[in-house]
N, C-alpha and C positions, 0 to 999 in steps of 0.2 A: 661510457656516460652518465651512470647510473651514478656512480659509486663520487660523480663530480656536483649532483646532485645533491646526493645525501650526503655527503662528508661534514658542508657544511652546517644542514640542520642537526646531525648529532655528533657531531667533534666534544662538544662542551657534556655533553654527557657520558660520552667516549673513554675522555679522562680525565673525567670528574675525579674526587681521591672517594670512590665507593670505600662500604669497609663490612664488612663476613658479618652477617649474624656471629653468635659465640654458639649455636648450636643446631644443627638442620638434620629434623628425617623427613625421604621422599620414600616417596613409593612408587617405584616405577613399573607404568604399563607395558612400557614399549623396550627393547632388544636395547638398550643403551643405559647403563652399566650393564643391566640381567634386568629380568620379571623380576622382581624381589624389591628386598630396602637397600637404602642407601643410610648410612647418618654418618654430620660429615662434624667435626668441631674444631674451631679454627679456622686453616689454608686445608688438612686434610683430613681426607673423606675413607671409610671400609663399606663396604656394600658386599654384600650376595643372593643369589636367583639361581634361575634358571634362562640359557642364554641361548636365542637359537640364530642360523644367520644358513645364507645361501651360497655356498662356496660356487657349485650351478646353478640355473635356471632351474624352476621347480623341485628341486632337490634338499630339504632342507636340514641342516648337524646342529642337535644338540647336545648341549653342552649344563654342570652344575658347574656355578663360575663365582667366584670369592678373590680378591683384590681389595684394592687400597688405590687411591686418587689425590692428586696433588694440587689444591688451585691455585689459579692466582692472576696477577690484571683485573681484578673487578670493577666491573662498572655501570652505571646506573643507565637503560636501555629498559624495563622495564615500562613496561603502557598508563602503567596506575601513579605510578610514582611511591610503590610501598616500602621502600629502600630495599631489596629483599634485592642484591645486585649478578649479571651475568656473570659469568666467568671461562677462561679459559682453562682446559686441568690435563691435567698426563695420570697414567695413572697403569698398573703395572697387576694382571690379578693370575691365579694357578685358575687352568681348568680341566674338569673332566668327561670327557669323549661318551655319550649314550648312547649313539649309535653310528649306520654305517659306519665308516673305515676307520675311524674316533674310537669309536666304540672301547668307554677302556681304559684308555690312552692319557696320560694329563697332556693336560698342551701352558703352553706359555702368552699371555694376552699382554702386547701394549699395548696401549691409543693415548689419546689424544683427541682432545677438540671443544668442541663450544656451548656453554650451558648458558639460552636463552630465556628467562622469566619473561613472562610474556603481561602478565596476569594475580595481582597477590603471591599465590603456591603455587602454580600452572609453570610450565615450562618444559621449553623444546631444547635438545640437543644434538649436534652436529658431528659425527667426529670418525677419527679412523683405524680401526685395529688392523692391528697383524698376530696374525695365531705362528708356533712354533708346535709342533709332535712329534717325535721320536720316528720317523720311517713316510712321513709327510710332506711333500713340499711348505714352503712355507706357505702361506694364505694373508692380504691386503686387500679388507672389504670398507666401505662405510658404514654406519655404527651410530642413524636416526632415532631419537627417543624422546617419548615425552612423561612425564611425572609430574608428578601434585607432593608440594615441601611445605609443611612447617614450620617453624624458626620459635627459638624459644632462646 
């Protein structure tokens, strides 16, 4: 029901021809893609930092994480009309476990989601990540995030 109300109000901005800026630097403050930095040029980005996740309640697993993402379907959904488009992304990353059963283990991380620009450079991300490490079962987790971006 909510979809039927909100879609007509936002469809012109969702299907607009929003364009990516040439370059962007993001300071990622929480989890997605990692606590660290991300640099985007065109529709591709690279990132690196510290990644934390909870496969079990009250147990935090930590990784160093480095990877790349592809951005697509930009749309103008921010509240301030800054021209910084929100967009979907697909990513692949390498993780190196820091603690618990993943300590010193390499992991492949595949993720997808949506980055929504709220106001100026402030943005929220919501996605899902699949984590694969030798000797461990595959894991699937939600990946919320908050970042601030600078465009040039």
